[in-house]
C-alpha positions in Angstrom: 3.4 0.8 -13.0 5.6 2.6 -10.6 8.3 2.7 -7.9 8.6 4.1 -4.4 10.5 3.9 -1.2 10.4 0.5 0.5 10.0 0.6 4.3 11.2 -3.0 4.8 11.9 -6.0 2.6 9.0 -8.4 2.4 9.4 -10.3 -0.9 6.6 -10.1 -3.4 3.1 -9.3 -2.3 0.1 -9.6 -4.7 -3.3 -8.3 -3.8 -6.3 -6.3 -4.8 -5.9 -2.5 -5.0 -8.3 -0.3 -3.2 -8.1 3.5 -2.8 -8.8 5.0 0.6 -9.5 8.8 0.4 -11.3 9.5 3.6 -12.9 7.9 6.7 -16.0 6.8 4.8 -13.8 4.5 2.7 -12.6 2.7 5.8 -16.1 2.4 7.1 -17.4 0.9 3.9 -14.8 -1.9 3.6 -15.9 -5.5 4.3 -13.7 -6.9 7.1 -13.5 -10.2 5.2 -11.8 -8.4 2.2 -9.0 -6.8 4.2 -6.4 -9.6 4.1 -6.2 -9.3 0.3 -6.3 -5.5 0.0 -3.3 -3.4 -1.0 -4.5 0.0 0.2 -3.6 3.0 -1.9 -3.6 6.5 -0.3 -2.4 10.0 -1.2 -1.1 11.3 2.1 1.5 10.1 4.6 -0.7 11.3 7.5 -3.5 8.9 6.7 -4.0 7.8 10.3 -7.7 7.1 9.7 -6.5 3.7 8.4 -5.4 2.8 11.9 -8.5 0.7 12.8 -7.9 -1.6 9.7 -4.2 -1.2 9.2 -3.0 -4.4 10.9 -5.4 -6.4 8.7 -4.3 -5.0 5.3 -2.0 -6.9 3.0 0.1 -3.8 2.3 -0.1 0.0 1.8 1.1 2.2 -1.1 1.2 6.0 -0.4 1.9 8.5 -3.2 3.3 10.9 -0.6 4.9 10.6 2.8 8.3 9.7 3.9 9.9 6.9 6.1 9.3 9.2 9.0 5.6 10.0 8.3 2.8 8.9 10.6 1.6 6.2 8.2 5.1 4.8 7.8 5.6 4.6 11.6 2.2 2.9 12.1 3.1 0.4 9.3 6.4 -0.5 10.8 4.8 -1.0 14.3 2.1 -3.2 12.8 4.5 -5.0 10.5 2.4 -4.1 7.4 4.5 -3.8 4.2 4.4 -0.2 3.0 5.7 1.9 0.1 5.9 5.7 0.4 6.6 8.4 -2.1 5.2 6.1 -4.8 5.5 7.4 -8.3 2.7 5.7 -10.3 3.3 5.8 -14.0 0.0 4.0 -14.8 -3.5 4.1 -13.4 -4.5 1.9 -10.5 -8.2 1.4 -9.9 -10.2 -0.3 -7.2 -10.2 -4.0 -7.9 -7.1 -4.1 -10.0 -4.6 -6.9 -9.1 -1.2 -5.5 -8.2 2.1 -6.9 -7.1 4.6 -5.1 -4.9 8.2 -6.2 -5.4 9.7 -5.4 -2.0 12.8 -7.5 -2.3 15.1 -4.4 -2.6 15.6 -2.8 0.8 15.4 0.7 -0.6 13.3 0.7 -3.7 9.9 -0.9 -4.2 8.4 -1.8 -7.6 4.7 -1.6 -8.1 3.5 -4.0 -10.9 0.2 -4.6 -12.6 -1.2 -8.1 -12.1 0.7 -11.0 -10.6 4.3 -9.7 -11.0 3.9 -8.6 -14.6 5.3 -5.1 -15.4 2.6 -2.7 -16.8 
């Protein structure tokens, strides 16, 4: 489903995909869901995730860099993060995704529980 830059090794993480486009998406999320959510965002400056960031399972950003605001916040909160993600398939809200973060440099984004799309 895609690859990206891995910020730190964290093994394999499986969760439920959810796109966060703006502040209203953060306000609409149920706090009880956060621990299973792999947040997908389009900009490395997505600091509006700050209030929920420590509770998320992981974050995938289609832009950004290891020096972006989002990447810095993720490292400080110890939240696994993939930046510059190149998605080769569609990811929709509610899809099960697995992040293979075993390689220190390159992350793999997989559909379902570790099954390549």
